[in-house]
N, C-alpha and C positions, 0 to 999 in steps of 0.2 A: 504493500500500500504506500503510495507516494505521500510525502509530507505536505503540509499546507503552505509553508513559506520556504523560498530559496533565498539565502543570504549571500550576496556577492561581496567578497572582501579582497581587493587587490592590495599587494604589499611589496615593499622593497626596502631592505635594510632598516627596518624600524622595529627590531625585536623587542626593545624595552616597552614601546607603546603597545605593540601587538599583544603582549601578555595581558595588559589591562583590558584591551578591547575584547580578547577571547573570553576572559572571565566574565565580562558584562553580558556576553552572549550565552555562556553556559549558565548564568544565574537567572535567565529568563523564566518567569513563572509558567509561560506557555512553552511546551517542550516539542511540539510537532513541527520541526524545521530541519533543513539541511544547510550546512555551511560550505560554500565553495571558496576556498582560499586560492587565489591566483598569484603565485610568487614569481616575481620577475628575476629569478635566479639570484636571490639575496646572498651576500657573502658574510653576513654577520651571524648572530645567534638565532635568527628567525626559525630555522628548522628545529633547533633544540627546544625553543618555546612551544612550537606546535606539538612536538613529540611528548613533552611533559604534560600538556593539557589535552592530548588527543582524545577524541570522542568518536564513537562509531558514526556520528552524523557529519563528521568532517570529511571533506574531499579536497585533496591538495593537487593543484595543477601547476606545472612549470611553464614559463613562457619567456621569450625574449621580446618584449613589447617595443623595442627601439625608441624608448622614451615617449611612447604614445599610450597614455594610461587607458584610453578608450579601448585599446586592443585587449587589455586584461579584463576589463569589465564585460566586453562583448563575448569573450571566451566563456566567462562565467555564466552569462545569461543563456548562451546557446546550450551549455551543459546542464542547465537547471531542469529539474524534473517536475517542477510545480507550475501553477498558474500565476502565483504571486511572487514578485521579485522585490527584495529589500536590498538597499545599498548601505554599506558602512566602510569607512576607511580605517586603517590600522591605528590612527591617532584619535579616533572617535570612540565614544562609549554610549551604551544604551542603559536606560533605567530598567530595573527588573520586570516591570509590568508592561513594557513597551509592546511586545508582540501580542500579549493578552488583550490589551486595550485596542490595538489596531484590528485584531480579529473581530472583536465585538462591533467596531464601527463598520467593518466590511459586511457583517450580517445585517446590521441595521440600515445600511445604505447600499442596497444591492445594485443600484443603477450607476454607482460611481466606480471609476476605473483607476483613479490615482489618488492616494491619500498622502498627506504630509502633516507633520506635527511641529510644535515649537521646540527650539533648541536654546542652549546657553553656551557661552564661551567658558572654558576653563583656563586658568593661568596659575603658575606656581606661586605668585605673590599673594599673600593673604588678603590684601586690600582689593584684589581683583580676582577673587577665587571663582565667582560665578557672576555672569552678566548676561542677561537675556539678549538674544540677537533679534532686535525688533524688526529689521527689514526682512528677516526670514521667518517671522512669526506673526504674519498678518493674514486676514481672510482675503482670498483672491476673489474679486467680483467677476461676474460674467457679463459679456463675453471675455474669456480668459486671455485671449491674445491681446485684446484691447487693454486689459489691465497691465500686461507685461510691457506693452508699448509706452504706457503712461508712467509706470512705476519701476520697471526693471524686474530682475529676478527675485521673487518673493519666496523661494523654496530652497531649503538646505538639502543637499543631496542625501546625506545620511538619515534624513527624516522620511524619505520617500518609500512608499510601498506601491507598486504599480503592476498592472496586468502584463504578463510576458508577451501576449499577442499584440499589445499596443506598441511595445518596443519593436517587435519584429516587423509589424506593418509599416513602421516609420524608418526602417533601415537600421535599426539598433542605434548605438551612440556613434556620432560622427568621429572618424579618425583623421579628419582634415586638420593639418598642423596649424592652420590659421584659426581653428576653433579650440586649440589647446587652452585649458584652464577655464573655458566657459562652455565646454561641450555639454555639460549638464543643462545649462540654460537653453542651449540650442535644441536639446531633446524636448524640454518642456514646451518650447515655442512650436516645434513641429507637431507635437501631440495636440496643442491647443488650437491648431488650425483645423483639426478633425473632430475634436470633441471638447465639451466644456465640463466633462465629468471629473473635476478636481475637487477634493474635499479636505478641508483643514480640520485637524484634530487639535483643538485649542488647549492642549496640555503639554507641558515640557516633559519630553520622554527621552532626551539624549543630550549629549554635550560634545562640543568640538574643542580640541586643544588649540590654544593660540600661543605661539612662542616665536622666536627668531626665525625658525625654519618654516613657519606657517603664516607669516605676515606677507600679504600681497605687496609686491613692489609697485610703486605709483606709476612708473613708466610702463609696467606690464598691464596695469589697469587701463591706461590710456591706449595702449596697443589693442587691448580687448575691445574697448569702446569703438575704435576705428574699424575693427573687423566686424563687430556687430552691425555697425552702420553699413558696411559693405554688403552684408548678406540680408539685412532686414530693414535698412534705412527707408527704402521706398514704401515698404509695407507699413512701417510705423507712420510715415508721413500721411498715408491715406487715413489712418486711424485718427491722427492729430490734426487733420486738415482744418478744423474749425478753431484752432488755437493760434491764429495769426502766424502760421508758418514757423513757429518757434521749435527749437530742438528739445527733445526730452531731457529734463534736468539731470537724470541719472547718467545719461551718456556724456554730458558735458562736465559733470561735477569733478571727475579726476583732473581734467585740464584746468578747471577753475582753481582747484587746490594747488596744482603745480605752479600756475601763474602767481598765485598769492604768495607761495613760499619763495619763489624766485624774484618777487617784487616787480613783476611785470604788470604794473598797476592798470594801465589803460587797456591792455589785452584782457585782463581779468574782468574789468567792468563791462567791456563789450560782450564777453561771454555770458556774464550774469544777466545782462539785459536781453539776451537772446534765448533764454530757456523757459520752459513751461514752469508753472508754479510748483515748487517742491513741497513735501510734507512739512509740518510745523517745525520739527526739530532741525531738519536740514535748512529750512528757511531762516531759522535763528542763527545758524552758523554762517550762512551766506550774508546775512545782514551785518554780522560782526566783521566779516571780511570787508564789506563795503565801508563800514565805519573806519576800520584800520587803514584802508587805502586812501580815504579822504584825508585822514590825519597825515599819512605819508606824503601825499601831494602837497599839503599845506606846509609841512616841515621842509620839503625839498625847495619850495618857493622861497621860504624864509632863508634857508641855507644858501641859496644862490646869491642872495643879496650880499652875503659876506664872503663868497667864494673868490679866491684869487688864483688864477690859472697862469702857470709859467710855461712858456714854450721854449724848447731847447733845439739847437741845431747841432748835428754831428760834425765834429771837426775831421778834416781829411787826414788820413793816416795810411801808411803802407803796411803797418803791422797789424796782424790779426792773430788771436790766440789759436793754437792748434788744439783741436778737440781730442781728448783722451779716448782711447778705444772702448773704454768702459761706459762711455756716454753716447747717446744718439741724438742727433738733431734732425727734425723733419719739418717740412713746410706743407701744410694741408691746404689744398686749393679748392676742394669741393666736397659735398656731402658724401659722395661715394667713397672717397678716400677716408673720410672721418669714420664711416661705419666700420672700417677695417681696424680701427684703433681701439684697444681695450687695455685698461690699467687696473692693477690690483688695489690702488689707493685713491682712485678718482672715478666718479661717475660722470660721464659727459652730459652736461645740461642740454636740454632740447634747443635752447636758443642758439647754441653753437652751430647747429645745422642751418638754421634760417639766416644766420649772420654770414655764412660762407657765400655771400652773393654781393653784388655791388662793389666788386673789386677789393674784397677783403680776404686776407689769408690768416690762417692760424699757424703759429710757430710753436713747436713743442720740444722740450729738452727732457730726455728720458734716460733711465738706467735700468736695464732689463725691462720688467713690466711696470716699473714705478714711474709716474710722472713727477719730474722735479720742478719744472717751471714752464709757464707758457706766456705768450704775448701775441698781440694782433697787429697786423699792418693793413693800411688802406692806401690805395693809389687813386682814390676819388679826387676829382678836381675841386670838390666842395665838401669838406669834412666838417660835420656838425659836432661841436663840443657841448654835450648835453648839460654839463655842470653849470654853464652860464648862458645857454641858448645863444651861443655865438659860433660862427663857422670860420674855418680856415680855408681860404681859397688858394690852392697850391697846385698849379698845373704841372704835371710830370714830376711831382714830388711824392715822397713816401712818408706817411704819418704812422707812428707807432702809438699804440694805446692799449689799455686794459690788460695789464700784466699781473701775474700772480705766481708766487712760489709756494708750493705746498708746505704746510706748517713744519713737518719734521726736517725739511731741507733749507729752511731759512737761515740767514746769517752765514752761509757757506759760499757766497760768491756766485750763486747760480743766476741771480737777476742780472748782474753785470755780464756774466758769460753769455746769456741768451741775447742780450743787447748787442754784444760784440759779434755773435754769429749772424744776427739779423742784418747788421750793417755790412758784414762781409757778403751776405747773400745779395744785398742791394748796393754793392759797392760802386755801381755805375750811376747811382741816383743820389740826390740830396735827401737826407733822412732827418726827420723831425720827430720830437716826442713832447708830450705835455703832461703836467701833473699839478695837483693842488698844492698850494703853499703849505697847508697844514699836514701834508703827507711827507714828513721830514725824511723818513727812511728812503722813500722813493726818490726824493730830491737828491740825497747823497749818492744813491746808486747810479743815478743818471749822470751826475757830475763825474763820478769815478770812471764811467764808461766813455769819457772824453766828449761829452756834449757841453755846449756853452749856452747861456741864457741869451735869447734874442728879443723876447717880448713878454710883458706882463699884462694880462687881460682881466677885466672884471665884468660884472653884469652890465655895466654902463658902456663897455667897449663896443665899437662897431666891428663888423666882420673884418678879420685880419687877412691881408693878402700877402703871400710869400712869392716874391718875383724869382 
């Protein structure tokens, strides 16, 4: 006789978490289930954990999923003997009555094909031990696809119990690499196009671990948003056609957060003004962003009044330092080149990619995979100094700007070195650089690199022309 539930558990090198997860399954008050563990050839203590807790209801499958988690889940689904599929990951846990309560809901709601329940985050810190995941613990209104378009994914994967034939009819879980890490949402979207039989169980029946290894990277969230737009943007637009052509707030929120963190004030405000109305809590956060941005803008305007910008010109010299073999100097000219650069100590900001236009180049000084220092150059005939809203008009000249040396490598001469390398690279051109008077360290570094002061500018200055 086949069991009532099939539990799909993909795992890879998470033996310590797996032990807790398996115990939470074994402790279920409802016992009529099978567990399909799909192991991506783990090299840690995963197999020992399984052996110690082994139960006759366990079925262990081995796979090389090529870093596509959906392959593991799909293998488990296809091997399942039952009509009802449950999902759990090795760092998730279920409360003891989860399966019992879900079974009761299935009997009471015979026309529903997908059930989900509330979840909490778990964290090792006592002050954040449990926290309800509100965006994954809400009642989804019908039509379900419209709800997703307006609000995003309201379902946590490890809370889902779904009919196997529903997954099969929709081609199982997508293994498209562009859907990696949102393939679960893609599955619910595909199902919602065919049925509205989604049922929330408004009870917390499980937990998700949140730690360093489980926190979504903001750039990854943004990439996911872009890919969701690629596959569902037109369909969402039809649903939201009566909301002034605004973009769904949940798709734009990661970019709003990034712009706020990077102090891209105008870009952040523009995105905020172009989104649909978010829920109350998110709206409070966005209003806080707006308040802080207006304060920043006011502060910058006041700061500009007192800004003094010094322009330096590189003195001609035949001598240039020879670069040691342990260091590497590169000039990045376009986004394609930049995408090939990865550093162990530095995450490339998104604005670097957009800046590599309009005759701008990024200069980097590295040692192995560590970024030591970087600076920018511009060959624009009209270069804007944003600090004082003044421009340098310099035909066939090179302007250096926006330098940074990574903290552990400061005070070791790398700022002076990269300036020297840049002037060597542009040795057939006249090179200029500017800095604020209050940036004393930058001032000294520029002087030591054989630049001389040629002009002092303030907010009252007219545009400065270099002949």
